[in-house]
Each structure stands twice: as structure tokens, then as C-alpha cells.
N, C-alpha and C positions, 0 to 999 in steps of 0.2 A: 538747306534748314527748309521744311514747307512754310508758307505763308499761313498767317491767322486770318480767316474771313472775317469782315465785318458783321455785325448783326445782319444788316440788310443783305449783304451777299448770302448770308447763310440762308437767310430766309429764302430768298429766291431759290435757291439751290433746293432747298427742301421742298418748296412748292414743287419744282419739278419733278424730283425725285417720289413725291407722293400722287403726282398725276399718274402714275402708272400703276399704283399699287392698291389694292382693296383697305387695307390697314397703316394707317400712317404713322410716320416717323414724327418725333415731337422735338423741338427745341426745350428743353428743361435745363435749368441751371449750366447754360452755356457749354451743353452737351445735346450731341444728337442722342435721343432715348426712344426705345420701341421694347414692348412687352410682349412675347411671345408664349402660347401655350399650347401644350402637345399632348396627345392621348395617355402617355405616360412617360416614366421617368427614363425608360430606354430612347424613347423617341427624343426627348429634350437632350440629352447625351450624344445622341448621334449628332443631332443638329450642331450642339456645339463645337463637337471632335470637326465635323466638316468645316465650321466658320474657323477653327484654330487652325487647321494645316494653311487655309488662304491667309490668315493674318500673320502666321509665320512667314511666308512667303512674301508679304508686303513688308514684313517688319513693323506691323502696326496691329497692337493688341488692344481689343476690347476692355473695357470695365464692365464685368458681367457677375450675375447674381443667379443662382439656379436653386430651386426648392421644388422638389417633385417634379412634376409636368411645366412648371414655369422658369421662363428664362429671361431676365431683364438684361438689355443690354445699352451700354452709355457709351458714345464714340466720342473722342477728343484726341488732339494731338498737343501731349504736352510739350514737346519742343517747341511749339509754337504758340504756346498759352491758350488756346483756344481750338475751336475748328476748323480744319484745314481739308483740303482736296483728297487727302488720305482718308478722311471719315467719310466723306460720300462716296468715296470708290469702295471702302469696306461695306458701307450699308447697302449699296449696288450689288456686290455681291453675295450678301445676306439676302436680299430678296431673290436672287437666281437659286440659290440652295432652298430657301423655303418654298418656292415654287416647285420643286422636284416632287414627285410621287414618292411616297414614303413605301 
């Protein structure tokens, strides 16, 4: 079972993750949170599809909301009761996906 990070550990890892990206992730309500905007619904849905394939391979699924061109993602590890290494692994994959040209 994945181990839950302390708030201090999660903040340190969040700082490291955000050092390499232009739009930062946040700690919000005990979860990793980020909102994404796309040109249109098709681009937003395509992004979600790519994330879904990686999430399935990790057996770690995001909490997310989609309205037209906006996707909001919360990452938490329910089995651990909070943020774990799996959340940062998926966040890094998401950042790789978002960096790809559309």
C-alpha cells in the first residue's frame, strides 16, 4: 500500500515539481490540484483520454471535472488517505502530456 506523505513532504515534492513547469500545481484540500484550459472541447477531451490511458496503467485514477475547454484535476491516493508517490508520478506524466504539441 502506498504511504501518505506528510504535509511537509508533499510541499517539498510540490516545490520540486513546480520548479520545472510554467503553471504550478497546488495543494488544495489535501490533494494535488491543477486546472487546464484548452482551445476547445475536443482538445480537452483528447488530453483526458491520454491521461486516462496512463492512469489505468498505474491503476491510479484522478478525480477530475470537465466543462467545455477546462479540465480540473485533483490527485490523491484514497488507499493512503492522502497524497502519495503515485500522485506525484501521475502529475509528472500529466506534465509530459501537456508539453506535447497538439
